[in-house]
ROLUMZA-573554 format. One record per residue (C-alpha): residue number from 1; x, y, z; residue in one letter. Coordinates in Angstrom, 1 decimal. Layout:
BEGIN
<pt><pos>NUM</pos><X>X</X><Y>Y</Y><Z>Z</Z><code>A</code></pt>
...
END
This chain:
BEGIN
<pt><pos>1</pos><X>-3.1</X><Y>12.8</Y><Z>-13.6</Z><code>M</code></pt>
<pt><pos>2</pos><X>-1.1</X><Y>10.7</Y><Z>-11.1</Z><code>A</code></pt>
<pt><pos>3</pos><X>2.6</X><Y>10.2</Y><Z>-11.7</Z><code>N</code></pt>
<pt><pos>4</pos><X>3.0</X><Y>6.9</Y><Z>-9.8</Z><code>A</code></pt>
<pt><pos>5</pos><X>1.6</X><Y>3.6</Y><Z>-8.9</Z><code>L</code></pt>
<pt><pos>6</pos><X>2.9</X><Y>2.0</Y><Z>-5.7</Z><code>V</code></pt>
<pt><pos>7</pos><X>2.0</X><Y>-1.6</Y><Z>-4.9</Z><code>S</code></pt>
<pt><pos>8</pos><X>2.8</X><Y>-2.8</Y><Z>-1.4</Z><code>I</code></pt>
<pt><pos>9</pos><X>2.6</X><Y>-6.1</Y><Z>0.4</Z><code>Q</code></pt>
<pt><pos>10</pos><X>3.1</X><Y>-5.4</Y><Z>4.1</Z><code>I</code></pt>
<pt><pos>11</pos><X>4.2</X><Y>-8.3</Y><Z>6.3</Z><code>I</code></pt>
<pt><pos>12</pos><X>4.2</X><Y>-7.4</Y><Z>10.0</Z><code>P</code></pt>
<pt><pos>13</pos><X>6.1</X><Y>-9.6</Y><Z>12.4</Z><code>R</code></pt>
<pt><pos>14</pos><X>3.8</X><Y>-10.1</Y><Z>15.4</Z><code>T</code></pt>
<pt><pos>15</pos><X>4.9</X><Y>-10.6</Y><Z>19.0</Z><code>K</code></pt>
<pt><pos>16</pos><X>3.4</X><Y>-14.0</Y><Z>19.6</Z><code>N</code></pt>
<pt><pos>17</pos><X>2.9</X><Y>-15.3</Y><Z>16.1</Z><code>N</code></pt>
<pt><pos>18</pos><X>-0.6</X><Y>-13.8</Y><Z>16.0</Z><code>E</code></pt>
<pt><pos>19</pos><X>-2.6</X><Y>-13.7</Y><Z>12.8</Z><code>D</code></pt>
<pt><pos>20</pos><X>-1.4</X><Y>-10.9</Y><Z>10.7</Z><code>V</code></pt>
<pt><pos>21</pos><X>-4.7</X><Y>-10.1</Y><Z>8.9</Z><code>I</code></pt>
<pt><pos>22</pos><X>-5.9</X><Y>-7.7</Y><Z>11.6</Z><code>P</code></pt>
<pt><pos>23</pos><X>-2.6</X><Y>-5.8</Y><Z>11.3</Z><code>Y</code></pt>
<pt><pos>24</pos><X>-2.9</X><Y>-5.8</Y><Z>7.5</Z><code>V</code></pt>
<pt><pos>25</pos><X>-6.4</X><Y>-4.4</Y><Z>7.8</Z><code>D</code></pt>
<pt><pos>26</pos><X>-5.0</X><Y>-1.5</Y><Z>9.9</Z><code>K</code></pt>
<pt><pos>27</pos><X>-2.3</X><Y>-0.9</Y><Z>7.3</Z><code>A</code></pt>
<pt><pos>28</pos><X>-5.0</X><Y>-0.7</Y><Z>4.6</Z><code>I</code></pt>
<pt><pos>29</pos><X>-7.0</X><Y>1.7</Y><Z>6.8</Z><code>A</code></pt>
<pt><pos>30</pos><X>-4.0</X><Y>4.0</Y><Z>6.6</Z><code>V</code></pt>
<pt><pos>31</pos><X>-4.3</X><Y>4.0</Y><Z>2.8</Z><code>I</code></pt>
<pt><pos>32</pos><X>-8.0</X><Y>4.6</Y><Z>3.0</Z><code>D</code></pt>
<pt><pos>33</pos><X>-7.6</X><Y>7.6</Y><Z>5.3</Z><code>R</code></pt>
<pt><pos>34</pos><X>-4.9</X><Y>9.1</Y><Z>3.0</Z><code>S</code></pt>
<pt><pos>35</pos><X>-7.5</X><Y>9.7</Y><Z>0.3</Z><code>G</code></pt>
<pt><pos>36</pos><X>-5.4</X><Y>8.2</Y><Z>-2.5</Z><code>V</code></pt>
<pt><pos>37</pos><X>-7.0</X><Y>5.9</Y><Z>-5.1</Z><code>K</code></pt>
<pt><pos>38</pos><X>-6.3</X><Y>2.3</Y><Z>-4.3</Z><code>Y</code></pt>
<pt><pos>39</pos><X>-7.2</X><Y>-1.2</Y><Z>-5.2</Z><code>R</code></pt>
<pt><pos>40</pos><X>-6.8</X><Y>-4.2</Y><Z>-2.7</Z><code>V</code></pt>
<pt><pos>41</pos><X>-5.8</X><Y>-7.5</Y><Z>-4.3</Z><code>A</code></pt>
<pt><pos>42</pos><X>-5.2</X><Y>-10.8</Y><Z>-2.6</Z><code>P</code></pt>
<pt><pos>43</pos><X>-1.4</X><Y>-10.4</Y><Z>-2.1</Z><code>L</code></pt>
<pt><pos>44</pos><X>-0.8</X><Y>-6.7</Y><Z>-2.4</Z><code>E</code></pt>
<pt><pos>45</pos><X>-2.5</X><Y>-3.3</Y><Z>-2.5</Z><code>T</code></pt>
<pt><pos>46</pos><X>-1.9</X><Y>-0.8</Y><Z>-5.3</Z><code>T</code></pt>
<pt><pos>47</pos><X>-2.1</X><Y>3.0</Y><Z>-4.8</Z><code>M</code></pt>
<pt><pos>48</pos><X>-2.3</X><Y>5.7</Y><Z>-7.4</Z><code>E</code></pt>
<pt><pos>49</pos><X>-1.1</X><Y>9.2</Y><Z>-6.8</Z><code>G</code></pt>
<pt><pos>50</pos><X>2.0</X><Y>11.5</Y><Z>-6.6</Z><code>E</code></pt>
<pt><pos>51</pos><X>5.1</X><Y>9.5</Y><Z>-5.7</Z><code>L</code></pt>
<pt><pos>52</pos><X>6.0</X><Y>11.6</Y><Z>-2.7</Z><code>D</code></pt>
<pt><pos>53</pos><X>2.5</X><Y>11.2</Y><Z>-1.2</Z><code>Q</code></pt>
<pt><pos>54</pos><X>2.5</X><Y>7.5</Y><Z>-1.8</Z><code>L</code></pt>
<pt><pos>55</pos><X>5.9</X><Y>7.0</Y><Z>-0.2</Z><code>L</code></pt>
<pt><pos>56</pos><X>4.6</X><Y>8.9</Y><Z>2.8</Z><code>N</code></pt>
<pt><pos>57</pos><X>1.7</X><Y>6.6</Y><Z>3.0</Z><code>V</code></pt>
<pt><pos>58</pos><X>4.1</X><Y>3.6</Y><Z>3.0</Z><code>V</code></pt>
<pt><pos>59</pos><X>6.0</X><Y>5.2</Y><Z>5.8</Z><code>K</code></pt>
<pt><pos>60</pos><X>2.9</X><Y>5.8</Y><Z>7.9</Z><code>E</code></pt>
<pt><pos>61</pos><X>1.8</X><Y>2.2</Y><Z>7.3</Z><code>M</code></pt>
<pt><pos>62</pos><X>5.1</X><Y>0.9</Y><Z>8.7</Z><code>N</code></pt>
<pt><pos>63</pos><X>4.9</X><Y>3.3</Y><Z>11.7</Z><code>E</code></pt>
<pt><pos>64</pos><X>1.4</X><Y>2.2</Y><Z>12.5</Z><code>V</code></pt>
<pt><pos>65</pos><X>2.5</X><Y>-1.5</Y><Z>12.5</Z><code>M</code></pt>
<pt><pos>66</pos><X>5.2</X><Y>-0.6</Y><Z>15.1</Z><code>I</code></pt>
<pt><pos>67</pos><X>2.8</X><Y>1.5</Y><Z>17.1</Z><code>A</code></pt>
<pt><pos>68</pos><X>0.5</X><Y>-1.6</Y><Z>17.2</Z><code>E</code></pt>
<pt><pos>69</pos><X>3.2</X><Y>-3.6</Y><Z>18.8</Z><code>G</code></pt>
<pt><pos>70</pos><X>4.9</X><Y>-5.3</Y><Z>15.9</Z><code>C</code></pt>
<pt><pos>71</pos><X>8.7</X><Y>-5.6</Y><Z>16.5</Z><code>P</code></pt>
<pt><pos>72</pos><X>9.4</X><Y>-5.3</Y><Z>12.8</Z><code>S</code></pt>
<pt><pos>73</pos><X>7.8</X><Y>-5.0</Y><Z>9.4</Z><code>V</code></pt>
<pt><pos>74</pos><X>8.7</X><Y>-6.2</Y><Z>5.9</Z><code>I</code></pt>
<pt><pos>75</pos><X>7.3</X><Y>-4.0</Y><Z>3.1</Z><code>S</code></pt>
<pt><pos>76</pos><X>7.7</X><Y>-5.4</Y><Z>-0.4</Z><code>Q</code></pt>
<pt><pos>77</pos><X>7.1</X><Y>-2.5</Y><Z>-2.8</Z><code>I</code></pt>
<pt><pos>78</pos><X>6.8</X><Y>-2.1</Y><Z>-6.6</Z><code>K</code></pt>
<pt><pos>79</pos><X>6.8</X><Y>1.4</Y><Z>-8.1</Z><code>I</code></pt>
<pt><pos>80</pos><X>5.8</X><Y>2.5</Y><Z>-11.5</Z><code>L</code></pt>
<pt><pos>81</pos><X>6.9</X><Y>6.2</Y><Z>-12.0</Z><code>Y</code></pt>
<pt><pos>82</pos><X>5.8</X><Y>8.1</Y><Z>-15.1</Z><code>G</code></pt>
<pt><pos>83</pos><X>6.2</X><Y>11.9</Y><Z>-14.9</Z><code>P</code></pt>
<pt><pos>84</pos><X>3.8</X><Y>12.2</Y><Z>-17.8</Z><code>S</code></pt>
<pt><pos>85</pos><X>1.1</X><Y>10.2</Y><Z>-16.0</Z><code>G</code></pt>
<pt><pos>86</pos><X>0.1</X><Y>6.7</Y><Z>-15.1</Z><code>V</code></pt>
<pt><pos>87</pos><X>-3.2</X><Y>5.0</Y><Z>-14.3</Z><code>S</code></pt>
<pt><pos>88</pos><X>-4.3</X><Y>1.7</Y><Z>-12.7</Z><code>M</code></pt>
<pt><pos>89</pos><X>-7.4</X><Y>1.9</Y><Z>-14.9</Z><code>D</code></pt>
<pt><pos>90</pos><X>-5.5</X><Y>2.3</Y><Z>-18.1</Z><code>K</code></pt>
<pt><pos>91</pos><X>-3.2</X><Y>-0.6</Y><Z>-17.3</Z><code>L</code></pt>
<pt><pos>92</pos><X>-6.0</X><Y>-3.0</Y><Z>-16.3</Z><code>T</code></pt>
<pt><pos>93</pos><X>-8.9</X><Y>-1.9</Y><Z>-18.5</Z><code>E</code></pt>
<pt><pos>94</pos><X>-8.8</X><Y>-4.9</Y><Z>-20.8</Z><code>K</code></pt>
<pt><pos>95</pos><X>-9.0</X><Y>-7.2</Y><Z>-17.8</Z><code>Y</code></pt>
<pt><pos>96</pos><X>-11.8</X><Y>-5.5</Y><Z>-15.9</Z><code>D</code></pt>
<pt><pos>97</pos><X>-15.2</X><Y>-6.8</Y><Z>-16.5</Z><code>R</code></pt>
END
């Protein structure tokens, strides 16, 4: 079982005040390629896995934004760490339909 949930809202600063959505899509693609379980929501994406692995995904997301030409990036992160195990499904099961 995973030991962490990491929710991230990535806010790239663009060179010419371009729309950030294509950049956010590229950041989500980093998560997808990582193979971790994740859920996209309107204002943030939550990942489930081992804390070290998830933090590495966050790092790569930021690096990709810079590689795409963003001068800087804000990453707002929430972490739930539970060495005995945590699960998105367990936390949200009563709301899922």
